[in-house]
KEKE-814291 format. One line per field, with one value per residue: residue number from 1; x, y, z of N, C-alpha, C in turn. Coordinates in pm, 1 decimal, padded with zeros to 6 digits. Example, Ala and Ser with C-alpha at 12.3 -4.5 7.8 and 13.67 -1.06 7.14 Angstrom:
! KEKE-814291
resi: (1; 2)
nu: (01319.0; 01285.0)
nv: (-00569.0; -00225.0)
nw: (00780.0; 00708.0)
cau: (01230.0; 01367.0)
cav: (-00450.0; -00106.0)
caw: (00780.0; 00714.0)
cu: (01320.0; 01290.0)
cv: (-00330.0; 00003.0)
cw: (00780.0; 00787.0)
//
This chain:
! KEKE-814291
resi: (1; 2; 3; 4; 5; 6; 7; 8; 9; 10; 11; 12; 13; 14; 15; 16; 17; 18; 19; 20; 21; 22; 23; 24; 25; 26; 27; 28; 29; 30; 31; 32; 33; 34; 35; 36; 37; 38; 39; 40; 41; 42; 43; 44; 45; 46; 47; 48; 49; 50; 51; 52; 53; 54; 55; 56; 57; 58; 59; 60; 61; 62; 63; 64; 65; 66; 67; 68; 69; 70; 71; 72; 73; 74; 75; 76; 77; 78; 79; 80; 81; 82; 83; 84; 85; 86; 87; 88; 89; 90; 91; 92; 93; 94; 95; 96; 97; 98; 99; 100; 101; 102; 103; 104; 105; 106; 107)
nu: (03341.8; 03012.0; 02909.3; 02672.0; 02649.2; 02880.9; 02809.6; 02605.3; 02745.2; 02922.4; 02738.0; 02660.7; 02894.8; 03077.0; 03341.8; 03436.4; 03207.8; 03165.6; 03391.6; 03348.9; 03113.3; 03194.8; 03377.8; 03205.1; 03050.3; 03241.9; 03320.8; 03077.5; 03047.4; 03252.8; 03156.3; 02923.3; 03042.1; 03138.4; 02909.3; 02780.3; 02812.2; 03103.9; 03023.1; 02811.1; 02704.1; 02807.0; 02730.8; 02779.8; 02530.9; 02375.0; 02415.4; 02415.7; 02349.1; 02334.4; 02339.1; 02278.9; 02324.4; 02199.3; 02178.8; 01978.2; 01839.5; 01578.5; 01267.4; 01278.5; 01554.0; 01632.4; 01513.1; 01661.9; 01914.4; 01859.6; 01811.8; 02067.6; 02212.6; 02088.2; 02172.0; 02435.5; 02498.5; 02475.4; 02179.0; 02056.7; 02049.4; 01836.5; 01678.7; 01591.0; 01451.6; 01445.4; 01311.9; 01391.0; 01156.4; 01045.8; 01104.8; 01107.9; 01203.3; 01535.0; 01593.4; 01348.1; 01344.7; 01562.0; 01451.0; 01246.4; 01398.5; 01527.6; 01299.2; 01212.7; 01440.1; 01461.0; 01213.9; 01238.9; 01432.5; 01295.8; 01159.4)
nv: (03930.2; 03828.0; 03584.5; 03458.2; 03481.5; 03342.9; 03083.3; 03032.1; 03030.5; 02818.6; 02611.7; 02591.0; 02513.5; 02655.7; 02831.1; 03015.5; 03158.3; 03314.5; 03479.8; 03608.4; 03743.8; 03917.1; 04069.4; 04191.8; 04347.7; 04525.3; 04655.8; 04775.4; 04951.2; 05140.5; 05238.6; 05361.8; 05562.8; 05727.3; 05844.4; 05976.9; 06258.5; 06378.0; 06444.0; 06278.0; 05976.0; 05654.3; 05327.4; 04986.5; 04748.8; 04481.7; 04165.4; 04204.5; 04463.3; 04826.1; 05140.4; 05475.1; 05777.7; 06086.2; 06442.5; 06735.6; 06694.3; 06713.5; 06566.8; 06548.4; 06563.8; 06331.1; 06134.4; 06165.0; 06086.9; 05819.8; 05719.1; 05749.1; 05575.7; 05329.1; 05284.8; 05234.2; 05027.1; 04669.3; 04494.6; 04333.4; 04458.5; 04612.7; 04916.8; 05201.8; 05503.8; 05684.3; 05952.1; 06196.5; 06343.4; 06681.9; 06805.1; 06546.2; 06307.2; 06191.6; 05925.1; 05802.5; 05824.8; 05658.0; 05416.9; 05387.5; 05356.1; 05113.0; 04947.9; 04961.4; 04852.0; 04589.2; 04483.2; 04476.7; 04282.0; 04054.7; 03977.4)
nw: (16755.9; 16828.0; 17075.0; 17016.3; 16735.0; 16666.3; 16753.0; 16571.8; 16328.5; 16378.2; 16400.9; 16140.5; 16041.6; 15890.3; 15861.1; 15678.7; 15614.6; 15843.2; 15831.8; 15584.8; 15643.9; 15851.7; 15705.7; 15519.5; 15693.6; 15796.4; 15561.7; 15495.8; 15712.0; 15654.0; 15413.5; 15501.9; 15657.0; 15456.9; 15363.9; 15575.2; 15804.4; 15986.1; 16238.7; 16290.7; 16449.1; 16406.6; 16474.9; 16545.8; 16608.2; 16780.7; 16612.1; 16336.8; 16272.7; 16232.3; 16391.8; 16319.2; 16444.9; 16391.3; 16371.1; 16324.8; 16083.6; 15845.9; 15730.3; 15448.8; 15392.2; 15520.5; 15361.4; 15127.6; 15216.7; 15286.0; 15030.9; 14913.1; 15077.5; 15026.2; 14768.7; 14803.4; 14982.0; 15045.4; 14934.9; 15122.8; 15364.8; 15599.5; 15601.3; 15791.9; 15930.3; 16229.0; 16354.8; 16597.2; 16792.2; 16845.4; 17164.5; 17263.0; 17496.9; 17532.7; 17607.9; 17557.1; 17281.8; 17215.6; 17301.5; 17114.6; 16883.5; 16944.5; 16949.6; 16678.7; 16554.3; 16661.2; 16590.7; 16311.8; 16289.0; 16350.0; 16131.1)
cau: (03215.5; 02934.1; 02899.4; 02551.7; 02683.0; 02977.9; 02735.8; 02534.2; 02843.5; 02969.4; 02630.5; 02666.5; 03023.4; 03139.0; 03426.9; 03444.0; 03087.9; 03191.2; 03489.2; 03282.3; 03017.5; 03271.6; 03432.5; 03094.0; 03012.3; 03347.1; 03308.4; 02956.7; 03077.4; 03329.2; 03067.0; 02837.7; 03123.8; 03149.6; 02780.0; 02742.1; 02904.2; 03191.3; 02950.4; 02712.5; 02758.8; 02777.1; 02761.1; 02728.2; 02441.3; 02340.6; 02516.3; 02416.0; 02286.2; 02402.1; 02264.1; 02345.4; 02257.2; 02223.7; 02100.4; 01956.6; 01784.5; 01433.7; 01221.5; 01326.2; 01696.8; 01640.2; 01479.7; 01776.6; 02020.6; 01817.2; 01833.1; 02212.5; 02256.6; 02036.7; 02251.4; 02574.8; 02520.4; 02405.4; 02032.6; 02005.0; 02035.9; 01707.0; 01702.6; 01479.5; 01491.6; 01362.5; 01335.6; 01364.5; 01054.1; 01072.3; 01075.2; 01106.6; 01308.7; 01635.0; 01577.9; 01229.9; 01387.2; 01641.2; 01357.4; 01179.1; 01498.2; 01536.7; 01176.1; 01219.0; 01549.5; 01433.6; 01100.0; 01287.2; 01509.9; 01204.8; 01100.2)
cav: (03876.5; 03784.2; 03440.4; 03411.8; 03465.2; 03233.5; 02956.3; 03016.9; 02992.5; 02683.7; 02518.2; 02572.5; 02453.0; 02730.1; 02940.0; 03117.7; 03241.0; 03412.4; 03576.3; 03687.3; 03830.6; 04023.2; 04155.4; 04271.2; 04446.9; 04627.2; 04732.2; 04856.5; 05060.9; 05244.0; 05300.6; 05453.2; 05678.4; 05815.7; 05909.3; 06061.1; 06362.8; 06340.6; 06466.1; 06171.0; 05862.0; 05524.8; 05224.0; 04852.5; 04703.9; 04340.3; 04099.0; 04243.2; 04593.0; 04952.3; 05260.5; 05599.9; 05886.9; 06212.7; 06554.8; 06846.5; 06653.9; 06710.3; 06445.2; 06548.4; 06528.1; 06190.1; 06053.3; 06171.3; 06003.1; 05680.0; 05684.8; 05732.8; 05454.6; 05209.7; 05265.8; 05207.7; 04907.5; 04550.9; 04498.9; 04255.7; 04544.0; 04676.7; 05055.3; 05284.0; 05623.8; 05716.9; 06091.9; 06239.9; 06446.6; 06800.5; 06785.2; 06404.3; 06264.2; 06114.2; 05782.4; 05756.1; 05811.7; 05535.1; 05304.1; 05375.1; 05300.0; 04970.6; 04881.3; 04947.9; 04761.7; 04450.2; 04439.4; 04444.5; 04157.8; 03941.6; 03944.7)
caw: (16710.3; 16943.6; 17098.2; 16945.9; 16593.9; 16659.3; 16761.8; 16445.2; 16227.0; 16410.2; 16367.4; 15995.5; 16009.4; 15781.2; 15909.8; 15574.4; 15624.8; 15948.8; 15781.3; 15480.9; 15711.0; 15918.4; 15600.7; 15466.2; 15794.4; 15800.4; 15437.1; 15507.4; 15804.4; 15585.1; 15315.4; 15577.8; 15695.5; 15340.8; 15342.2; 15687.9; 15849.3; 16097.9; 16364.1; 16308.6; 16523.4; 16345.6; 16573.1; 16517.1; 16714.2; 16761.0; 16530.1; 16196.3; 16253.3; 16258.2; 16424.2; 16284.3; 16514.4; 16322.4; 16421.2; 16232.6; 15954.2; 15831.2; 15663.1; 15310.2; 15396.0; 15559.5; 15243.3; 15036.6; 15273.3; 15269.1; 14890.3; 14893.9; 15147.0; 14958.0; 14647.5; 14839.2; 15063.5; 14994.2; 14944.4; 15235.0; 15482.5; 15618.6; 15638.0; 15838.7; 16002.4; 16344.7; 16390.9; 16735.0; 16791.2; 16926.6; 17307.5; 17299.8; 17587.8; 17459.3; 17638.1; 17483.8; 17142.5; 17208.6; 17313.4; 16985.0; 16791.7; 16980.6; 16905.7; 16532.8; 16518.2; 16695.0; 16508.9; 16177.2; 16297.0; 16367.2; 16000.3)
cu: (03141.9; 02930.3; 02780.2; 02582.7; 02784.9; 02908.5; 02661.5; 02629.5; 02894.2; 02864.4; 02628.3; 02796.8; 03098.3; 03216.5; 03435.6; 03323.3; 03108.5; 03285.8; 03428.2; 03185.1; 03088.4; 03327.9; 03324.4; 03051.6; 03115.6; 03338.6; 03188.1; 02978.6; 03150.6; 03247.5; 02972.8; 02914.9; 03139.4; 03022.1; 02749.3; 02851.2; 02991.2; 03119.4; 02844.2; 02779.9; 02712.6; 02821.4; 02702.7; 02646.2; 02393.7; 02449.0; 02527.8; 02361.2; 02378.5; 02298.8; 02347.0; 02264.2; 02297.8; 02135.6; 02080.8; 01905.1; 01632.7; 01395.6; 01273.2; 01473.7; 01715.2; 01611.8; 01595.6; 01890.3; 01985.6; 01840.6; 01981.6; 02262.5; 02213.4; 02111.1; 02393.6; 02598.8; 02440.4; 02254.8; 01977.7; 02000.0; 01898.3; 01731.6; 01575.9; 01535.8; 01393.1; 01397.8; 01308.0; 01268.2; 01096.0; 01023.0; 01067.8; 01227.4; 01405.4; 01621.5; 01454.9; 01262.5; 01469.1; 01551.8; 01285.2; 01273.9; 01513.8; 01416.9; 01177.5; 01324.6; 01512.6; 01309.8; 01147.7; 01367.7; 01422.3; 01143.2; 01161.0)
cv: (03821.2; 03632.3; 03382.6; 03385.9; 03354.3; 03097.7; 02927.9; 02966.9; 02851.3; 02578.8; 02491.7; 02506.1; 02525.6; 02849.9; 03051.6; 03210.2; 03350.3; 03520.8; 03666.0; 03787.5; 03946.8; 04121.2; 04246.4; 04380.1; 04559.3; 04716.1; 04825.9; 04974.5; 05173.9; 05311.6; 05399.1; 05578.5; 05777.1; 05897.1; 06011.4; 06160.7; 06310.2; 06354.2; 06359.7; 06050.4; 05731.2; 05417.3; 05090.9; 04807.3; 04563.6; 04275.0; 04161.7; 04382.1; 04710.4; 05053.9; 05376.3; 05710.9; 06017.6; 06320.6; 06655.7; 06808.0; 06663.7; 06586.2; 06435.6; 06507.9; 06380.9; 06098.9; 06051.5; 06082.3; 05855.8; 05633.7; 05661.9; 05604.4; 05331.4; 05182.2; 05219.1; 05076.4; 04790.7; 04555.2; 04420.0; 04335.3; 04608.8; 04817.4; 05120.6; 05402.8; 05646.2; 05858.6; 06115.0; 06358.0; 06564.6; 06773.8; 06638.4; 06374.3; 06173.8; 05964.4; 05723.8; 05736.2; 05684.6; 05411.9; 05279.8; 05314.4; 05150.4; 04893.5; 04859.1; 04846.6; 04616.0; 04397.0; 04398.2; 04315.3; 04035.3; 03897.4; 03819.8)
cw: (16831.4; 16953.6; 17023.6; 16798.7; 16574.8; 16663.9; 16631.7; 16336.8; 16251.9; 16377.0; 16217.9; 15953.3; 15900.1; 15835.3; 15806.9; 15577.4; 15729.0; 15899.3; 15674.4; 15542.1; 15780.2; 15815.9; 15542.9; 15564.6; 15803.7; 15677.0; 15444.3; 15600.9; 15732.3; 15475.2; 15384.1; 15619.5; 15580.3; 15319.9; 15451.6; 15724.4; 15963.3; 16231.5; 16390.9; 16373.3; 16459.2; 16442.9; 16527.8; 16636.5; 16680.1; 16677.1; 16391.9; 16170.7; 16278.8; 16303.2; 16373.5; 16349.3; 16448.2; 16384.5; 16309.7; 16095.5; 15955.6; 15751.0; 15519.8; 15303.1; 15430.1; 15441.3; 15144.0; 15086.4; 15259.2; 15126.3; 14862.4; 14958.3; 15069.5; 14827.6; 14678.6; 14911.3; 15007.6; 15022.6; 15061.8; 15365.0; 15483.6; 15670.8; 15690.1; 15914.5; 16115.4; 16388.3; 16538.3; 16727.9; 16879.0; 17068.4; 17348.9; 17388.0; 17511.6; 17485.1; 17569.8; 17336.1; 17124.0; 17217.2; 17182.0; 16881.2; 16817.9; 16927.9; 16754.6; 16490.6; 16543.9; 16624.4; 16370.4; 16177.4; 16317.2; 16235.4; 15942.4)
//
């Protein structure tokens, strides 16, 4: 667990909150693994986020996956998709993902 999240939990004085949060994140990871393909990359990012890097999906397929995910994971997770554009540099795509992720965490 990150030092930032540890400080947050300690400030609240609730060790059980930290354990519950870690348990929820682990459970969510395994639920995501059931939805995505073995070739997709699921990664935890920041304290409370996940990135899922997928290839070969069009917008319609992405909407279907978003629907499946939203039915499977807790409602407090914020979901979005960032498509890699044709001929888009991979690092530019990662920057866009970062931008979307950190904007959603500022809400």
